Steps between C-alpha positions, in 0.01 A plus 500: 500500500335831588496763232668825594344831405759737360561807716402834357756771511385817672414767245617856552206720605511690169446175307182405687186581303255730682176346622198587289143537615242463228164678521335424163160628616649855498560500122130560428511817713833622362410448131136605498399809310385789717125481553289811544363509852123475522495697821771644720477352849626827650250730326171537680284766659321460831445139600237347722634310800414171330677590174794637693540166683453300179767707324733470805532879541634594842527875445381739228598861562477793259852448357598140579361157579610179669372155411594140559656312210256230388798284398738564791863394530453491879229576750454874538611576139366852438486726198511880534396702195412857406129558442582664169571259212871562429770259388815650651612713798620795295136555394384551860435840652697610806192446719456147365867418562476623858174313564635177352824518700295551817261215419790262425661593833171454691440169324847375598426603859171306500654189344773501764242541775279213384745250348833579668697407185878465501505734199287644220537525125370837378515535125362656186498318164487743208417335167423142404869411459556603863222269618204737510178302470303824476714713274301823470432566870813510713489347846734396777509147636563460872580140589574388857791252515623254760817294520439179306161609358592367155521127453492248220126534426515798259790350307408132490121506516419849366301562820530733795421396853332780694386427853223762496205562268440840340187535714705453818766743376234757418336461842836559671602805299167673429458659846850648484439661162168654604698738720758593236338836413542614861862385500567704184371828647 
């Protein structure tokens, strides 16, 4: 005689436990004590062409700079920062605010031209609790996004899948940022 499996009664939606995603590798980042930075990646004077490429700097004007993120969320992930070492927007001068707004807008324009994303995340993390990896020098993240660009890899395998190397990204964007000073005038 075949054994019958008892039928489960449907649970009301409110009684169903929410799904949980565990990311234990994040606890080390969340609980670590703040470390003094050896060197701010955004603070530098004039750079040779070789150093500029090595540091992934696409543009360095008198008030603002643009560089690729060495640990990108997606291809084309840029960071826009003031040249002056400040932690928060209220510390910026009016000229810096205007220059940064213009550079962010020009950077969005260039990312759309090269990558044709479905959307962009443009954000500023102020303070470690808000996700700032570099706490003392504010900077905007510009991340091109496409429908379905996130998959199981970051959650399950703690890895990102990027179809383009930083060198390729830099080669695509560098020529467009060389002309940014002319576009700002």
